[in-house]
N, C-alpha and C positions, 0 to 999 in steps of 0.2 A: 318419872320424876322431873319436875320443872327445874332445869339447871339454874334458872335465875335465883332460886332459893339458896343455892350454895355458891353463888357467884362471888360474893366477897371473899370466900375462902379459896376457891380454886382459880379464879380468873382475874383477880384485881391487877396482877402484874403481867398478864398475858395468858396463854393457854396452859392451864393446869400447872401453875407455879406452886411451889412448895407451900404448905400451910403451916410451916414451922413459925414460931414466934419471931417477930422482928426485934431489932435492937430497941431497948427501952428509951423513951424520950425524957428530956428534962421534966421534972414534976411541974414546973411553972408554965409549961407550954399551954397556950390558950388561943383558940381561934374563933372568929365570928364567921357565919355562913351567909352568903348572898347567892340567890339563884337568879339566872337571867336566860332569856331567849335571845341569842345574839344573831342579828340579821346578816346573811351572806349577800354577795353581789347579785345573785339571781333571785333574791327575795325569800329563800328558805331560811328558817330560824333554827339554830342549834342550841339545845339545852346545855347549860354550863353552870357548874358549881364553883364558887369562888370562896376560898377559906383564907382569911387574912389574920395574922397575929394581932391580938388586942393590945399588946403592950410594946409595940414597935417604937423604938426611939427615933427612927428617922425613915426616910423613903426606902422601900424594899424592892428587890427584883421579883419577877414573876416566874414561877416554875409551872410549866404548862404540859398537860398530858391529854392526849386525844385517844379515845378508845371505843370499840364497838361492844364492850362487855357491860355497859351500864355504870353510871357514876354515882348513883344514889348511895352506894356503900361508903362513899367518901364523906365522913363526918369530922367534926372537930376532934373527937376522940381518936378516930382511926388515923387521921393525918398526924396527930401528935405522936402516936405510937409508931406508925410505919415510916414517917419521914423525920423522926427525931434526930437521926444521925446527921441530917443536913443542917440542923440549927444548933448543933452543939460545938463548942470550942471555937472553930475557925470563923464561922459566920453566926455569931451569937444572936443576931436579930432575925435570922432565917429568911423566909420567903413568903410571898403570897402564892398559895397553891391554887391552880386552876385545873379543873377536870371537865372534859366535854364529851358528850355522846356524839359520835361522828354521824354524819348525814344518814338518815333513814333508820337509825337504831334507837330503841328505847324512847326517850322523850323528844328526840330531835326530828325535825321535819325533813322532807326530801326522800329520795330513793337510795337505799343501800345497794352498793355494787361491790362485790367481793374484789379486793385488791384493785380498786378503780385505777386504771392507767392514767398517766398525765394527759391533760387536755391536748387534743390534736391541733386546735386552732387557738394559738396564744393571742392572736389579734382580736379575738372576739371578747368584748368586755364582759359578757355574761357567761362565758365558758367557765366551768368549774372543775376542780379536782381536789384532792386532799391538800395540795399545796396552797391553792387559793383559799380554801376554808380556814387553814391555819393562818394565812396572811390576814384575812378579813377579821378573824377573831382577835389576833394580836393588835390590830389597828383599833378595834373597839375597846379592848382592855386598857390600852394606854390612855384613852380618853375618859374612861369611866371607872377605873379602879383607883380609889384615892390612895395617895401616899406611895405610888410606885416610882421607881427610880429610872424608868425608861429602858430597862434591860430585861430581856426574856430569855429563859433557857427552856429547852424541850427534852424530854426523855420518855422512856417507856420500854417495855419488854414485849417481844413478839409482834402482834398486830400493832400495838402501841409504839413499838420500836420502828415499825415500818411507817406509821404516820409521821413519826419524827424525821425519818430519812426523807420522806416526801416533802415535808415542810422545808428541809434544807436545800432542796433542789432550786427553789426560787424564793429565798427567804425574805421575810420582812426585815427592814434595816435594824429593827430593835432586837431581832433574834441574834444573840451574841454567843451562844454555845448550844451544842446538841449532843446527846448521847443515845444514838439508836442502838438498842440492846436486843440481841437475838432477832434482828429484823430479817425476814425473808428477802431474797434478792431475785430469785428465779424459781418459779413454781413448777417448772418442767425439768430443769437440769439438776436441782439439788435440794430444794426446800420441801415444804409440807406435802405437796400433792403428787410429785413425781421425783424419782431419782434416776437420772440418765434415761428418761423415757419410760421407766417402769412405774406403773401407777400404784400409789400408796393407798390401797383399797380401804382398809378399815378406818384409817385416819381421814381420808378424803370423803368417804361416805358419812361418817359420824360428824365430822366438822361441818360439812356443807349443810346437812339437815339441821344441825344445831343452830347454825347462824341464819338460815333462810326459811325457817318454818314460821316466822313472825318477826315483829320488831324487837322482841326480847330474845333471850337465849334459852333454848330448851332441847333436851335430848330426844332422839328418836326412841320410840318405845320398842326396844328389841326384846323379844320374848325368849331369850336364851341366856344362860349364865356363861356358857363357853361359846364365845363368838366364833371361835374356829369352826365349830359345827354349823353355826348359823350361816356364815359366809360360804361354807362348802356346799350347803344345801341350796344356795342361790343358783348354783350352776353357772351358766353364762351370765355375764353382766347385763345382757339384754333384759333379763328378768327384773332388774331393779326398777326401771320405769314401768314395765308392764304390770308388776305385782304390787309395788309399793308407792313410788313417788308420782307416777302418772304425769310426769313432765313439769311438776310444780317447783322443783328446786333448780334455779338457774345455773348454779355452779356445777351440779351433776350433769345437766344438759351440755355444758361447756366441756366437761371431761369427755363425754361420749362423742361429741362432734369434733373435738380437736385432739385426737390421740398423739399427733406429731407436733414437733416444734414449729408451728406455723405462725402466721402473723398475729393470731390471737395471743399466744404466749410471748412472742417477741415484744409486743407492745407493753406487756406487763413487766417484763424483765428490766431490772434497774440498770444493768451495765451500760446500756446505750445512752442513759441520761446523766451518768456520773462523769461529767467532763470538766468539773472545777470543784475546788474546795471552797465553799462559801463561808463557813463559820468553823471555829474550832470544834473538832469532832472526837468523841471518845466512843469507839466501837467496842462492844463487849460480847464475848462468846463463851460457851461452855464446851469443854472437850467431849462431854457425853450428853449433849443436848439432843433429846429424842425428837425434836421438831425442826429447829432452824440453826444448824451449825454452819452449813454452807453459806448462808446469807451474810452474816456480819463480817466474815473473813473476806468474802467476795467484794462487799461494799468498800471495806477498808482498802483492799488491793487496787480496785479501780480508781478510787480517789487518790491513792498514793502516787499514781502516775502523774497527777497534776498538782501535788503538794509542793509549792515553792516557798511556803512560809513556815513550815514545820508546825502545822496545827492539826494534823491527822494522826490519831493514835489508836492502838489496839491493845486490849487486855483479854487474855484467854485464861480461864481457870478451870479447876476440876469439878465442873458443875453440870447439872442437868438444865433443862429449859427454865431460865429465870432463877436458878437456885442461889445466885449471888445476892438476891434482894430479900432473902429471908433466912433466919436461922444463922448458925455458926459456920457451916460449910466445912466442918472437920472430917466429914465422911460423905460417901454417896453409896447407898446400898451397904454392902459389907466392906467396901474399899475405904481404907483409912488414910487420911492425909496428914495427921499429926499437928494440925494447927487450924485456927478459925479463918479459913480462906475467904469466906463470904463477908464476915465482919471486917476483915482487913480491907477488902475491896471497898465496902461502903464508907468506912471511916477514913481510910488513908488514900484512896484514889478518887472515888466519885465526889465526896464532899469537897475536898480541896480543889478539884477540877472546876466545879461550878462556882465555888467561892472566888476563885481567881478571875473568872470571866464575868461574873454577875455582880460581885461586890467590889466596886472600884477601890474602896479602902483596904481590901484584902488582896490586891493585885499581886503583890509579892509575898506569898505565903512562906514564912521562914522555913528553910530546910526542906522544902518540898519540890521535887522534880519528877516529871513523868517521862519515862523513856519512850522511844518510838514504839516499841512492842514490849509488853510485860506479860510473860507467860509462866504458868505454873507447870513445872516438870514433875509429873506424878511418877511414882516409883522411888525416885530420890526425894520427892516431896520438898522441893525448893522452888522459890520464885526466881526466874531468870530475866535479865534485862538485855534487850537486843537493839541494835541500831537500825535493823531492818527485819521484816518478816516476809518470807522465810529468810533465815540467816544466809548471808552471802560468803562468809568466811568461816574457817575452822570446822567445816562440814564436808564430809566426803561421801558422795552417793556410792553405795555399794550394793551389788546385786546378790540376792539370796535365792538360790535355785531350788526348785522342786526336783527331788531325786528319787531313785528307786528305793523301795522298801519303806515308804512313808517318811523319808529323811529330807531335811533341808541341808543345803551346803553352800559355802561361799565359793566353791569352785564349780564351773559349769559342767554339764554332762559331756562325756566324750564319745558315747556310742552314736554311730551314724545310722543304725537301723531304727525304724520307728519304734518308739517306746512311749507308753502312756499308762495312766491310771484311769479307770472307768467306773461309772455308776449309772444306774437306771433312775431317771427322774420321772415320776408318775404324777400328773396333775390331780389324780384322784386320791393321792396319799401325800399331800405336800408337807414339807418340813415346817413345823411351827416356828415362829420367830421369837416367842417367849414361852415360858413353861405354861402348860395347860393346867387348869382352864384359863383361857384368855378372856378376861373380863372386858367389858366396854371400855373404851379409852378413858372416859371420865366417870366410869361407873364405880359403885362402892367396892372398896377393896382392890381396885385396879393397881397393877404393878407398872403401869405405863411409864410413870415418871422416872423409874430406875431400871427399866428393862435392859438398857445397854450395859449395865454392870452384872447381869445375870450370869451364873456359872454355865459355860457352854458345854459342860459335860452332859447336859440333858439331850444333846443331839450328837455328841461325839460317838463315833463308831456305828452310827446309823449306816445302812448300806447305801443310802443316797447322799452321804456327806463324806468328802475326802479330807484327810488330814496329813500334813507333813510337819516334822519337828526338827529343830536343831538339838544337838546334844546339850546336856546341862551346861550352862554358862560358867566358866571359870573366872570371869571378870564381868563387871557391869558393862552393859551395852546401852548407850544413850543415843537417842535419835532426836533431831530437831529440824523440822522442815516438811517438805512435801513427800508424799508416799504414792507410788504408782505400781500397779501390777500389770504384767503382760501375760495373758493366758494364750497358749496355742491350743485352741479347742476345736473339737469337731462334734457334731451331733448327728444322730440317725434321722432326726426330724428336719424341719426347715426353718425353725425359729427356736430361740432358747434365751433364758436368763442365766446370768452367772453372778452369784453372791460370793464375795471374798471377805474373810475376816482375818485380821492380824490379832493374835492372842498371846497373852502372857500366861504361861503355865507355871503356877506356884510350885514350890518344892512339895514332894509327896509326904514329907514328915517334918516335924519341928515347928509348925506354925502355931502361933499363940492360940488361935481358935481352931478347933478340930475341923470344922467345915472348910477352912481355907487351905488345908492340905490338898495339893493337887488341883486347886481352883483354876479354872480356865476363864481369865478375864479378857474381855474383848476390848482391845486398845483402839482399833480402827476398823472400819467396815464400809462397804457399799455394794450396790447392785447395779448391773448393767444389762440393758435389754439389747440383745445382739442384733436385732433388725436395724438398729441405728448406728452400727459400727462404721458405716461409710458416710452417712449424712443424717443428722437428726430430723431434717425436714422430709426426707424421702426414704422410708423404710424399704429394705430389700431382703428377700429370703436368704437363708443359708443354703449352701449346696450340701446335701446329705453326705456325711462321712468324709468331708474334705476339711482338713484343719485350716483355721485362719487365726491370725494374731489379733487379739482383742485387748486393748489397753483400758484399764479401769483406774480411775482416779480415787484414791482413798483419802484425798484431801491432805490435811496437814496435822502434825502432832509433835509434842515435846514429851518424851517419855524415857524412863530408864528401866530396862529389864535388868533386874538385880542378879548379882552372882548367885548361883544355885537355882535360878529359874530356867525355863526353856521357852524358846520362841516357836510358835505354831502358826501355820496357815491352814485355814479351812476353806473349802469350796463346795458349793451346793447350787441347785438351780431353782429352788422354791424357798419362800420365806413368808409363810402364810399366817394370818390374813393381812399382815402389813402390806405385802405386795400381792397384787392380783395374780392369778394363775395364768402363766403363758400357755396357750394351747399346745405349743411346740409344733404346731402346724401353722405355717404362715397364712395369715388372713390380712386383708388390707386394714381392718380396724378390729382390734381385739374386743371392743365393746359390742361388736356385732357377731362374735364367734358363735357357732352352733355347738351343741353338745358333742357332735361327732368329730369336731375339730380337735378336741382335747385328747391327746394320745401320749402314752409313755414313750420315752426316747432314751437311747443310750448316749451318755455324754462322755467324751474322752478328753483328758487333759494331758497333753504331750510333754515329754521331758527328755528329749534327745537332742543331740547336737544339731543346731539349725532350727530346732523347734523347742527351745528351752524356756519353759514357763518360769517366771521369776517375779519377785517383788524387789523394788529398788528402795533401799532404806537410806535416809540422810544421817549417816553416822557421824557423831560429834567427836572431834579430837581437840584436846587442849582447852576446852571451855570450862571455866570455873563459875560457881554461883556468884 
């Protein structure tokens, strides 16, 4: 199926954003459409749709979105429906909305380059990148869009969020505010294509083929309903180009040629470019974003190091990828939040943020303030305001240790003899990352957008998954801040992956919905490819059966484990087909692994004194909503 046919539903706000109805717009909203091919400094022309209110009382600011997903779906009717919250109450006259196909996609000229890095030679007047394309477009808009007030804002989710962040690196003087939402920041360390060097197979393959099979967007024709089986039958990743792609997908070739954090990935990573806060910035993330949670938090943190004027802000809510831009946000999968979190964000955070910076007459919005960090604390289901993120006060890092008998404990183990729990990880029988059948990422009926909320009982007590639990909580346990896990691990092989999940186990009885009794809700998680434990640029093998300390970043979270619940840690070594299969035999490049390299291995997680595997939780004390 050509994905472009369902693009307005799935991808208007980024990759696979919710198709729930958006907030209704005022009935009087009416827009006129102008189409333009805007010239860039190197001569390429970019297709742009300009939708301006027909009843504006005075000059209006411009709201600008740049996307690789096609802009034809942006019509007067869709803009009125989807962007109505921006034109209601605070900014009654609204905005001129501008949507642009980025270079090389759909109706725009030029060559598309996935995550095009910033130009190397800034002195070259013809050198281009996403920042220069945004700059040149804004310059043209100011001169050619009637009745504009000379102020521009940019926003977008996912890739569109990334183009916003890129425009903010070297902004046009008229760019007065930006909101990069769910923007990737590092495609090797923590966003779409890799996590800590572990390749995100199903997403990487399906997204690269979707974006690079032509100027439009279309899915790879996968002849299987359960992609778990399809990817398993691939065998070694060498077969992808040999059997299917034949070298025609540039991003897949990059995956295969750059498995390590080399100069290719370093040039793309945003951290090295985030050395100043150029415009007021509203960074937005979702705790259960299945694609880009690492990115927006990382961009915020890097910019915060240079924020001298208090114009760098972070909002994190209980959302999946882009879930804040559609629907009510009162739930995600079966998890209930008791309030319309998405509508609250749109009406009470995003709309006044842009009104303050783009409508001079609305500069002082009565009664509206934005804290440094506004985060939703799920579990207790309350919004929390913080002066910094992560919080620097009223939080006590506490270690929770993996103990004997599948227990977790606040006290470290005392035994000096080697003690461990073990499992056999077999690449021929990998643990699925979501319940089978695993549909294509953007296929009909796919559970991709909510898989992070799936009940983890579907893998609990598998022989290749270890679990440890705290006793039932007698008081609420609230965390706010960064999570880290240290595993003292050994393998009988020479390479390994380690997947760690922090889980909220609901009470076994008494829940309102029967299926929520005993529900295992994954609060935080990530994977680490152990070959990179010493250096992400230079992988080294593990020594068989010799334990080593491996630290895994579970990122950041604000969450309350309620009284009567239990805290669980799960560890496994496969997460398929989200993560490619580690052969568990060290090879220089896993994309070149032979079938004979894939071998079962015994994994040991140690829990003795001196080798105490643990998670460090940022436990909150004395904080009130």
